[in-house]
N, CA, C, O and the ligand as a Tripos MOL2 file, in Angstrom:
@<TRIPOS>MOLECULE
protein
  253   251    64     0     0
PROTEIN
NO_CHARGES

@<TRIPOS>ATOM
      1 N           2.6850   -8.9060    4.4700 N.3       1 MET1
      2 CA          3.1570   -9.7440    3.3740 C.3       1 MET1
      3 C           4.6700   -9.6080    3.2200 C.2       1 MET1
      4 O           5.2080   -8.5010    3.2560 O.2       1 MET1
      5 N           5.3430  -10.7320    3.0490 N.am      2 THR2
      6 CA          6.7920  -10.6920    2.9130 C.3       2 THR2
      7 C           7.2210  -11.2750    1.5750 C.2       2 THR2
      8 O           6.5990  -12.2070    1.0670 O.2       2 THR2
      9 N           8.2690  -10.7290    1.0180 N.am      3 TYR3
     10 CA          8.7990  -11.2590   -0.2350 C.3       3 TYR3
     11 C          10.2450  -11.7090   -0.0420 C.2       3 TYR3
     12 O          10.9770  -11.9060   -1.0120 O.2       3 TYR3
     13 N          10.6450  -11.8680    1.2140 N.am      4 ASP4
     14 CA         12.0170  -12.2550    1.5220 C.3       4 ASP4
     15 C          12.3780  -13.6100    0.9240 C.2       4 ASP4
     16 O          13.5130  -13.8280    0.4980 O.2       4 ASP4
     17 N          11.3930  -14.5300    0.8950 N.am      5 ARG5
     18 CA         11.6860  -15.8930    0.4590 C.3       5 ARG5
     19 C          11.2630  -16.1570   -0.9680 C.2       5 ARG5
     20 O          11.3610  -17.2870   -1.4460 O.2       5 ARG5
     21 N          10.7900  -15.1240   -1.6610 N.am      6 LEU6
     22 CA         10.4130  -15.2900   -3.0630 C.3       6 LEU6
     23 C          11.6620  -15.5030   -3.9040 C.2       6 LEU6
     24 O          12.6350  -14.7570   -3.7930 O.2       6 LEU6
     25 N          11.6220  -16.5380   -4.7550 N.am      7 VAL7
     26 CA         12.7630  -16.8170   -5.6200 C.3       7 VAL7
     27 C          12.4060  -16.4080   -7.0410 C.2       7 VAL7
     28 O          11.3180  -16.7030   -7.5350 O.2       7 VAL7
     29 N          13.3400  -15.7240   -7.6870 N.am      8 CYS8
     30 CA         13.1260  -15.2150   -9.0310 C.3       8 CYS8
     31 C          13.0700  -16.3690  -10.0390 C.2       8 CYS8
     32 O          13.8590  -17.3100   -9.9580 O.2       8 CYS8
     33 N          12.1330  -16.2870  -10.9830 N.am      9 ALA9
     34 CA         12.0270  -17.3110  -12.0260 C.3       9 ALA9
     35 C          13.1310  -17.1410  -13.0660 C.2       9 ALA9
     36 O          13.4390  -18.0750  -13.8060 O.2       9 ALA9
     37 N          13.7230  -15.9590  -13.1220 N.am     10 ASN10
     38 CA         14.7160  -15.6570  -14.1530 C.3      10 ASN10
     39 C          16.1210  -16.0570  -13.7240 C.2      10 ASN10
     40 O          16.8540  -16.6690  -14.5010 O.2      10 ASN10
     41 N          16.5080  -15.7140  -12.4810 N.am     11 CYS11
     42 CA         17.8890  -15.9630  -12.0720 C.3      11 CYS11
     43 C          17.9760  -16.9110  -10.8750 C.2      11 CYS11
     44 O          19.0760  -17.2420  -10.4350 O.2      11 CYS11
     45 N          16.8330  -17.3510  -10.3420 N.am     12 ALA12
     46 CA         16.7670  -18.3200   -9.2500 C.3      12 ALA12
     47 C          17.4070  -17.8200   -7.9640 C.2      12 ALA12
     48 O          17.7010  -18.6160   -7.0730 O.2      12 ALA12
     49 N          17.6270  -16.5170   -7.8560 N.am     13 ALA13
     50 CA         18.1200  -15.9170   -6.6130 C.3      13 ALA13
     51 C          16.9380  -15.2750   -5.8930 C.2      13 ALA13
     52 O          15.9050  -15.0140   -6.5100 O.2      13 ALA13
     53 N          17.0810  -15.0160   -4.5890 N.am     14 PRO14
     54 CA         15.9790  -14.3430   -3.8800 C.3      14 PRO14
     55 C          15.6680  -12.9820   -4.5100 C.2      14 PRO14
     56 O          16.5650  -12.1900   -4.7980 O.2      14 PRO14
     57 N          14.3650  -12.7350   -4.7160 N.am     15 VAL15
     58 CA         13.9440  -11.4830   -5.3590 C.3      15 VAL15
     59 C          14.4260  -10.2790   -4.5560 C.2      15 VAL15
     60 O          14.7380   -9.2280   -5.1160 O.2      15 VAL15
     61 N          14.4820  -10.4500   -3.2220 N.am     16 SER16
     62 CA         14.8630   -9.3190   -2.3700 C.3      16 SER16
     63 C          16.2980   -8.8620   -2.6200 C.2      16 SER16
     64 O          16.6600   -7.7430   -2.2580 O.2      16 SER16
     65 N          17.1180   -9.7140   -3.2340 N.am     17 GLU17
     66 CA         18.4970   -9.3160   -3.5290 C.3      17 GLU17
     67 C          18.6060   -8.4790   -4.7940 C.2      17 GLU17
     68 O          19.5930   -7.7680   -4.9850 O.2      17 GLU17
     69 N          17.5920   -8.5570   -5.6640 N.am     18 GLY18
     70 CA         17.5650   -7.7250   -6.8660 C.3      18 GLY18
     71 C          18.7320   -7.9630   -7.8020 C.2      18 GLY18
     72 O          19.3550   -7.0060   -8.2620 O.2      18 GLY18
     73 N          19.0370   -9.1930   -8.0880 N.am     19 ARG19
     74 CA         20.2230   -9.5000   -8.9100 C.3      19 ARG19
     75 C          20.0100   -9.2640  -10.3910 C.2      19 ARG19
     76 O          20.9750   -8.9810  -11.1010 O.2      19 ARG19
     77 N          18.7930   -9.3680  -10.8860 N.am     20 CYS20
     78 CA         18.5410   -9.1630  -12.3070 C.3      20 CYS20
     79 C          17.3700   -8.1900  -12.4820 C.2      20 CYS20
     80 O          16.6720   -7.8930  -11.5130 O.2      20 CYS20
     81 N          17.1500   -7.6970  -13.6860 N.am     21 PRO21
     82 CA         16.0590   -6.7250  -13.9000 C.3      21 PRO21
     83 C          14.6970   -7.2720  -13.4940 C.2      21 PRO21
     84 O          13.8440   -6.5220  -13.0190 O.2      21 PRO21
     85 N          14.4830   -8.5960  -13.6800 N.am     22 VAL22
     86 CA         13.2030   -9.1990  -13.2830 C.3      22 VAL22
     87 C          13.0310   -9.1040  -11.7710 C.2      22 VAL22
     88 O          11.9580   -8.7590  -11.2770 O.2      22 VAL22
     89 N          14.0980   -9.4150  -11.0440 N.am     23 CYS23
     90 CA         14.0830   -9.2870   -9.5850 C.3      23 CYS23
     91 C          13.7290   -7.8700   -9.1700 C.2      23 CYS23
     92 O          12.8590   -7.6500   -8.3270 O.2      23 CYS23
     93 N          14.4190   -6.9140   -9.7750 N.am     24 ARG24
     94 CA         14.2340   -5.5210   -9.3640 C.3      24 ARG24
     95 C          12.8160   -5.0580   -9.6620 C.2      24 ARG24
     96 O          12.2140   -4.3300   -8.8730 O.2      24 ARG24
     97 N          12.2740   -5.4900  -10.8240 N.am     25 ALA25
     98 CA         10.9130   -5.1010  -11.1840 C.3      25 ALA25
     99 C           9.9160   -5.7020  -10.1940 C.2      25 ALA25
    100 O           8.9850   -5.0310   -9.7490 O.2      25 ALA25
    101 N          10.1250   -6.9830   -9.8570 N.am     26 ASN26
    102 CA          9.2310   -7.6390   -8.9030 C.3      26 ASN26
    103 C           9.3300   -6.9910   -7.5310 C.2      26 ASN26
    104 O           8.3220   -6.7680   -6.8600 O.2      26 ASN26
    105 N          10.5470   -6.6950   -7.1300 N.am     27 ARG27
    106 CA         10.7610   -6.0940   -5.8150 C.3      27 ARG27
    107 C          10.0530   -4.7440   -5.7320 C.2      27 ARG27
    108 O           9.3960   -4.4360   -4.7370 O.2      27 ARG27
    109 N          10.1930   -3.9450   -6.7870 N.am     28 GLU28
    110 CA          9.5620   -2.6310   -6.7930 C.3      28 GLU28
    111 C           8.0450   -2.7500   -6.7340 C.2      28 GLU28
    112 O           7.3730   -2.0080   -6.0180 O.2      28 GLU28
    113 N           7.5170   -3.7080   -7.5110 N.am     29 ARG29
    114 CA          6.0630   -3.8940   -7.5400 C.3      29 ARG29
    115 C           5.5560   -4.3220   -6.1660 C.2      29 ARG29
    116 O           4.5320   -3.8280   -5.6930 O.2      29 ARG29
    117 N           6.2810   -5.2480   -5.5270 N.am     30 LEU30
    118 CA          5.8550   -5.7390   -4.2150 C.3      30 LEU30
    119 C           5.9490   -4.6380   -3.1690 C.2      30 LEU30
    120 O           5.0840   -4.5270   -2.3000 O.2      30 LEU30
    121 N           6.9930   -3.8270   -3.2510 N.am     31 GLN31
    122 CA          7.1280   -2.7330   -2.2980 C.3      31 GLN31
    123 C           6.0040   -1.7270   -2.4830 C.2      31 GLN31
    124 O           5.4860   -1.1710   -1.5140 O.2      31 GLN31
    125 N           5.6290   -1.4960   -3.7550 N.am     32 GLN32
    126 CA          4.5370   -0.5770   -4.0330 C.3      32 GLN32
    127 C           3.2300   -1.1150   -3.4650 C.2      32 GLN32
    128 O           2.4280   -0.3620   -2.9120 O.2      32 GLN32
    129 N           3.0190   -2.4360   -3.6060 N.am     33 GLU33
    130 CA          1.8100   -3.0450   -3.0660 C.3      33 GLU33
    131 C           1.7950   -2.9430   -1.5520 C.2      33 GLU33
    132 O           0.7530   -2.6640   -0.9580 O.2      33 GLU33
    133 N           2.9470   -3.1670   -0.9200 N.am     34 ASN34
    134 CA          3.0370   -3.0170    0.5270 C.3      34 ASN34
    135 C           2.7000   -1.5980    0.9380 C.2      34 ASN34
    136 O           1.9810   -1.3700    1.9100 O.2      34 ASN34
    137 N           3.2320   -0.6430    0.1800 N.am     35 PHE35
    138 CA          2.9980    0.7620    0.4780 C.3      35 PHE35
    139 C           1.5160    1.0670    0.3960 C.2      35 PHE35
    140 O           0.9720    1.7350    1.2760 O.2      35 PHE35
    141 N           0.8560    0.5900   -0.6430 N.am     36 LEU36
    142 CA         -0.5670    0.8480   -0.8110 C.3      36 LEU36
    143 C          -1.3730    0.1570    0.2770 C.2      36 LEU36
    144 O          -2.3580    0.7060    0.7690 O.2      36 LEU36
    145 N          -0.9490   -1.0640    0.6580 N.am     37 ALA37
    146 CA         -1.6670   -1.7920    1.7030 C.3      37 ALA37
    147 C          -1.5500   -1.0760    3.0300 C.2      37 ALA37
    148 O          -2.4890   -1.0790    3.8260 O.2      37 ALA37
    149 N          -0.3900   -0.4540    3.2780 N.am     38 ASN38
    150 CA         -0.2090    0.2860    4.5160 C.3      38 ASN38
    151 C          -0.9360    1.6200    4.4650 C.2      38 ASN38
    152 O          -1.3920    2.1350    5.4860 O.2      38 ASN38
    153 N          -1.0360    2.1680    3.2690 N.am     39 LEU39
    154 CA         -1.6120    3.5020    3.1240 C.3      39 LEU39
    155 C          -3.1270    3.4660    3.2220 C.2      39 LEU39
    156 O          -3.7270    4.3550    3.8260 O.2      39 LEU39
    157 N          -3.7630    2.4430    2.6330 N.am     40 SER40
    158 CA         -5.2110    2.4880    2.4850 C.3      40 SER40
    159 C          -5.9770    2.6030    3.8150 C.2      40 SER40
    160 O          -6.9570    3.3460    3.8610 O.2      40 SER40
    161 N          -5.5830    1.9050    4.9050 N.am     41 PRO41
    162 CA         -6.3290    2.0970    6.1550 C.3      41 PRO41
    163 C          -6.2710    3.5360    6.6330 C.2      41 PRO41
    164 O          -7.2680    4.0740    7.1150 O.2      41 PRO41
    165 N          -5.1010    4.1670    6.5020 N.am     42 LEU42
    166 CA         -4.9680    5.5690    6.8980 C.3      42 LEU42
    167 C          -5.8400    6.4550    6.0280 C.2      42 LEU42
    168 O          -6.4780    7.3860    6.5190 O.2      42 LEU42
    169 N          -5.8660    6.1630    4.7300 N.am     43 ALA43
    170 CA         -6.6790    6.9520    3.8120 C.3      43 ALA43
    171 C          -8.1600    6.7980    4.1540 C.2      43 ALA43
    172 O          -8.9200    7.7640    4.0840 O.2      43 ALA43
    173 N          -8.5640    5.5940    4.5210 N.am     44 LEU44
    174 CA         -9.9590    5.3490    4.9050 C.3      44 LEU44
    175 C         -10.3190    6.1300    6.1630 C.2      44 LEU44
    176 O         -11.3920    6.7270    6.2500 O.2      44 LEU44
    177 N          -9.4080    6.1190    7.1390 N.am     45 ILE45
    178 CA         -9.6560    6.8440    8.3850 C.3      45 ILE45
    179 C          -9.7660    8.3410    8.0960 C.2      45 ILE45
    180 O         -10.6420    9.0200    8.6320 O.2      45 ILE45
    181 N          -8.8810    8.8450    7.2540 N.am     46 ALA46
    182 CA         -8.9240   10.2640    6.9050 C.3      46 ALA46
    183 C         -10.2370   10.6030    6.2090 C.2      46 ALA46
    184 O         -10.8520   11.6320    6.4890 O.2      46 ALA46
    185 N         -10.6540    9.7370    5.3100 N.am     47 LEU47
    186 CA        -11.9040    9.9600    4.5740 C.3      47 LEU47
    187 C         -13.0920    9.9520    5.5300 C.2      47 LEU47
    188 O         -13.9840   10.7940    5.4230 O.2      47 LEU47
    189 N         -13.1050    9.0010    6.4670 N.am     48 LEU48
    190 CA        -14.1790    8.9130    7.4550 C.3      48 LEU48
    191 C         -14.2220   10.1600    8.3200 C.2      48 LEU48
    192 O         -15.2960   10.6880    8.6120 O.2      48 LEU48
    193 N         -13.0450   10.6290    8.7310 N.am     49 THR49
    194 CA        -12.9720   11.8330    9.5610 C.3      49 THR49
    195 C         -13.5740   13.0250    8.8380 C.2      49 THR49
    196 O         -14.3310   13.8030    9.4200 O.2      49 THR49
    197 N         -13.2310   13.1590    7.5640 N.am     50 VAL50
    198 CA        -13.7610   14.2670    6.7560 C.3      50 VAL50
    199 C         -15.2740   14.1390    6.6270 C.2      50 VAL50
    200 O         -15.9940   15.1320    6.7350 O.2      50 VAL50
    201 N         -15.7560   12.9270    6.3990 N.am     51 LEU51
    202 CA        -17.1990   12.7020    6.2500 C.3      51 LEU51
    203 C         -17.9410   13.0460    7.5360 C.2      51 LEU51
    204 O         -18.9760   13.7120    7.5020 O.2      51 LEU51
    205 N         -17.4100   12.5890    8.6690 N.am     52 VAL52
    206 CA        -18.0500   12.8580    9.9620 C.3      52 VAL52
    207 C         -18.0780   14.3550   10.2240 C.2      52 VAL52
    208 O         -19.0770   14.8930   10.7000 O.2      52 VAL52
    209 N         -16.9780   15.0210    9.9130 N.am     53 ALA53
    210 CA        -16.9030   16.4710   10.1070 C.3      53 ALA53
    211 C         -17.9290   17.1740    9.2240 C.2      53 ALA53
    212 O         -18.5870   18.1160    9.6650 O.2      53 ALA53
    213 N         -18.0650   16.7250    7.9920 N.am     54 ALA54
    214 CA        -19.0160   17.3420    7.0640 C.3      54 ALA54
    215 C         -20.4440   17.1360    7.5430 C.2      54 ALA54
    216 O         -21.2570   18.0600    7.4920 O.2      54 ALA54
    217 N         -20.7560   15.9250    8.0120 N.am     55 VAL55
    218 CA        -22.1090   15.6250    8.5020 C.3      55 VAL55
    219 C         -22.4050   16.4590    9.7450 C.2      55 VAL55
    220 O         -23.5020   16.9950    9.8980 O.2      55 VAL55
    221 N         -21.4180   16.5610   10.6280 N.am     56 ALA56
    222 CA        -21.5960   17.3480   11.8500 C.3      56 ALA56
    223 C         -21.8490   18.8140   11.5110 C.2      56 ALA56
    224 O         -22.6820   19.4760   12.1300 O.2      56 ALA56
    225 N         -21.1200   19.3010   10.5250 N.am     57 LEU57
    226 CA        -21.2700   20.7050   10.1110 C.3      57 LEU57
    227 C         -22.6650   20.9430    9.5210 C.2      57 LEU57
    228 O         -23.3100   21.9490    9.8160 O.2      57 LEU57
    229 N         -23.1230   19.9950    8.6760 N.am     58 LEU58
    230 CA        -24.4360   20.1310    8.0560 C.3      58 LEU58
    231 C         -25.5340   20.0620    9.1180 C.2      58 LEU58
    232 O         -26.4950   20.8310    9.0770 O.2      58 LEU58
    233 N         -25.3840   19.1360   10.0690 N.am     59 ALA59
    234 CA        -26.3910   18.9930   11.1310 C.3      59 ALA59
    235 C         -26.4420   20.2640   11.9720 C.2      59 ALA59
    236 O         -27.5130   20.6910   12.4040 O.2      59 ALA59
    237 N         -25.2960   20.8530   12.1940 N.am     60 HIS60
    238 CA        -25.2290   22.0840   12.9790 C.3      60 HIS60
    239 C         -25.9400   23.2270   12.2530 C.2      60 HIS60
    240 O         -26.6500   24.0280   12.8600 O.2      60 HIS60
    241 N         -25.7270   23.2790   10.9310 N.am     61 GLN61
    242 CA        -26.3280   24.3630   10.1460 C.3      61 GLN61
    243 C         -27.8370   24.1830   10.0450 C.2      61 GLN61
    244 O         -28.5740   25.1690   10.0150 O.2      61 GLN61
    245 N         -28.3150   22.9230    9.9920 N.am     62 ALA62
    246 CA        -29.7320   22.6510    9.8520 C.3      62 ALA62
    247 C         -30.4800   22.9680   11.1320 C.2      62 ALA62
    248 O         -31.6440   23.3650   11.0900 O.2      62 ALA62
    249 N         -29.8240   22.7950   12.2710 N.am     63 ALA63
    250 CA        -30.5010   22.9720   13.5600 C.3      63 ALA63
    251 C         -30.7530   24.4550   13.8960 C.2      63 ALA63
    252 O         -31.3140   24.7620   14.9480 O.2      63 ALA63
    253 ZN         16.1330  -12.4210  -10.8740 Zn       64 ZN64
@<TRIPOS>BOND
     1     1     2 1
     2     2     3 1
     3     3     4 2
     4     3     5 am
     5     5     6 1
     6     6     7 1
     7     7     8 2
     8     7     9 am
     9     9    10 1
    10    10    11 1
    11    11    12 2
    12    11    13 am
    13    13    14 1
    14    14    15 1
    15    15    16 2
    16    15    17 am
    17    17    18 1
    18    18    19 1
    19    19    20 2
    20    19    21 am
    21    21    22 1
    22    22    23 1
    23    23    24 2
    24    23    25 am
    25    25    26 1
    26    26    27 1
    27    27    28 2
    28    27    29 am
    29    29    30 1
    30    30    31 1
    31    31    32 2
    32    31    33 am
    33    33    34 1
    34    34    35 1
    35    35    36 2
    36    35    37 am
    37    37    38 1
    38    38    39 1
    39    39    40 2
    40    39    41 am
    41    41    42 1
    42    42    43 1
    43    43    44 2
    44    43    45 am
    45    45    46 1
    46    46    47 1
    47    47    48 2
    48    47    49 am
    49    49    50 1
    50    50    51 1
    51    51    52 2
    52    51    53 am
    53    53    54 1
    54    54    55 1
    55    55    56 2
    56    55    57 am
    57    57    58 1
    58    58    59 1
    59    59    60 2
    60    59    61 am
    61    61    62 1
    62    62    63 1
    63    63    64 2
    64    63    65 am
    65    65    66 1
    66    66    67 1
    67    67    68 2
    68    67    69 am
    69    69    70 1
    70    70    71 1
    71    71    72 2
    72    71    73 am
    73    73    74 1
    74    74    75 1
    75    75    76 2
    76    75    77 am
    77    77    78 1
    78    78    79 1
    79    79    80 2
    80    79    81 am
    81    81    82 1
    82    82    83 1
    83    83    84 2
    84    83    85 am
    85    85    86 1
    86    86    87 1
    87    87    88 2
    88    87    89 am
    89    89    90 1
    90    90    91 1
    91    91    92 2
    92    91    93 am
    93    93    94 1
    94    94    95 1
    95    95    96 2
    96    95    97 am
    97    97    98 1
    98    98    99 1
    99    99   100 2
   100    99   101 am
   101   101   102 1
   102   102   103 1
   103   103   104 2
   104   103   105 am
   105   105   106 1
   106   106   107 1
   107   107   108 2
   108   107   109 am
   109   109   110 1
   110   110   111 1
   111   111   112 2
   112   111   113 am
   113   113   114 1
   114   114   115 1
   115   115   116 2
   116   115   117 am
   117   117   118 1
   118   118   119 1
   119   119   120 2
   120   119   121 am
   121   121   122 1
   122   122   123 1
   123   123   124 2
   124   123   125 am
   125   125   126 1
   126   126   127 1
   127   127   128 2
   128   127   129 am
   129   129   130 1
   130   130   131 1
   131   131   132 2
   132   131   133 am
   133   133   134 1
   134   134   135 1
   135   135   136 2
   136   135   137 am
   137   137   138 1
   138   138   139 1
   139   139   140 2
   140   139   141 am
   141   141   142 1
   142   142   143 1
   143   143   144 2
   144   143   145 am
   145   145   146 1
   146   146   147 1
   147   147   148 2
   148   147   149 am
   149   149   150 1
   150   150   151 1
   151   151   152 2
   152   151   153 am
   153   153   154 1
   154   154   155 1
   155   155   156 2
   156   155   157 am
   157   157   158 1
   158   158   159 1
   159   159   160 2
   160   159   161 am
   161   161   162 1
   162   162   163 1
   163   163   164 2
   164   163   165 am
   165   165   166 1
   166   166   167 1
   167   167   168 2
   168   167   169 am
   169   169   170 1
   170   170   171 1
   171   171   172 2
   172   171   173 am
   173   173   174 1
   174   174   175 1
   175   175   176 2
   176   175   177 am
   177   177   178 1
   178   178   179 1
   179   179   180 2
   180   179   181 am
   181   181   182 1
   182   182   183 1
   183   183   184 2
   184   183   185 am
   185   185   186 1
   186   186   187 1
   187   187   188 2
   188   187   189 am
   189   189   190 1
   190   190   191 1
   191   191   192 2
   192   191   193 am
   193   193   194 1
   194   194   195 1
   195   195   196 2
   196   195   197 am
   197   197   198 1
   198   198   199 1
   199   199   200 2
   200   199   201 am
   201   201   202 1
   202   202   203 1
   203   203   204 2
   204   203   205 am
   205   205   206 1
   206   206   207 1
   207   207   208 2
   208   207   209 am
   209   209   210 1
   210   210   211 1
   211   211   212 2
   212   211   213 am
   213   213   214 1
   214   214   215 1
   215   215   216 2
   216   215   217 am
   217   217   218 1
   218   218   219 1
   219   219   220 2
   220   219   221 am
   221   221   222 1
   222   222   223 1
   223   223   224 2
   224   223   225 am
   225   225   226 1
   226   226   227 1
   227   227   228 2
   228   227   229 am
   229   229   230 1
   230   230   231 1
   231   231   232 2
   232   231   233 am
   233   233   234 1
   234   234   235 1
   235   235   236 2
   236   235   237 am
   237   237   238 1
   238   238   239 1
   239   239   240 2
   240   239   241 am
   241   241   242 1
   242   242   243 1
   243   243   244 2
   244   243   245 am
   245   245   246 1
   246   246   247 1
   247   247   248 2
   248   247   249 am
   249   249   250 1
   250   250   251 1
   251   251   252 2
@<TRIPOS>SUBSTRUCTURE
     1 MET1         2 RESIDUE 1 A MET
     2 THR2         6 RESIDUE 1 A THR
     3 TYR3        10 RESIDUE 1 A TYR
     4 ASP4        14 RESIDUE 1 A ASP
     5 ARG5        18 RESIDUE 1 A ARG
     6 LEU6        22 RESIDUE 1 A LEU
     7 VAL7        26 RESIDUE 1 A VAL
     8 CYS8        30 RESIDUE 1 A CYS
     9 ALA9        34 RESIDUE 1 A ALA
    10 ASN10       38 RESIDUE 1 A ASN
    11 CYS11       42 RESIDUE 1 A CYS
    12 ALA12       46 RESIDUE 1 A ALA
    13 ALA13       50 RESIDUE 1 A ALA
    14 PRO14       54 RESIDUE 1 A PRO
    15 VAL15       58 RESIDUE 1 A VAL
    16 SER16       62 RESIDUE 1 A SER
    17 GLU17       66 RESIDUE 1 A GLU
    18 GLY18       70 RESIDUE 1 A GLY
    19 ARG19       74 RESIDUE 1 A ARG
    20 CYS20       78 RESIDUE 1 A CYS
    21 PRO21       82 RESIDUE 1 A PRO
    22 VAL22       86 RESIDUE 1 A VAL
    23 CYS23       90 RESIDUE 1 A CYS
    24 ARG24       94 RESIDUE 1 A ARG
    25 ALA25       98 RESIDUE 1 A ALA
    26 ASN26      102 RESIDUE 1 A ASN
    27 ARG27      106 RESIDUE 1 A ARG
    28 GLU28      110 RESIDUE 1 A GLU
    29 ARG29      114 RESIDUE 1 A ARG
    30 LEU30      118 RESIDUE 1 A LEU
    31 GLN31      122 RESIDUE 1 A GLN
    32 GLN32      126 RESIDUE 1 A GLN
    33 GLU33      130 RESIDUE 1 A GLU
    34 ASN34      134 RESIDUE 1 A ASN
    35 PHE35      138 RESIDUE 1 A PHE
    36 LEU36      142 RESIDUE 1 A LEU
    37 ALA37      146 RESIDUE 1 A ALA
    38 ASN38      150 RESIDUE 1 A ASN
    39 LEU39      154 RESIDUE 1 A LEU
    40 SER40      158 RESIDUE 1 A SER
    41 PRO41      162 RESIDUE 1 A PRO
    42 LEU42      166 RESIDUE 1 A LEU
    43 ALA43      170 RESIDUE 1 A ALA
    44 LEU44      174 RESIDUE 1 A LEU
    45 ILE45      178 RESIDUE 1 A ILE
    46 ALA46      182 RESIDUE 1 A ALA
    47 LEU47      186 RESIDUE 1 A LEU
    48 LEU48      190 RESIDUE 1 A LEU
    49 THR49      194 RESIDUE 1 A THR
    50 VAL50      198 RESIDUE 1 A VAL
    51 LEU51      202 RESIDUE 1 A LEU
    52 VAL52      206 RESIDUE 1 A VAL
    53 ALA53      210 RESIDUE 1 A ALA
    54 ALA54      214 RESIDUE 1 A ALA
    55 VAL55      218 RESIDUE 1 A VAL
    56 ALA56      222 RESIDUE 1 A ALA
    57 LEU57      226 RESIDUE 1 A LEU
    58 LEU58      230 RESIDUE 1 A LEU
    59 ALA59      234 RESIDUE 1 A ALA
    60 HIS60      238 RESIDUE 1 A HIS
    61 GLN61      242 RESIDUE 1 A GLN
    62 ALA62      246 RESIDUE 1 A ALA
    63 ALA63      250 RESIDUE 1 A ALA
    64 ZN64       253 GROUP 0 **** ****
């Protein structure tokens, strides 16, 4: 997702330039969303790895 071409409703400048407080707030929010979007697949993989390890450990103990 890109916000390069988003135009601010307050100052009519590109949000990515951060010319007014509205721009800066929007830019920060969008960057945070990008960060979370990039983070979540990694978090899912980490969670899956932990789950598989736990299941493997339990299966080993049961056998
Ligand atoms: Zn603005």
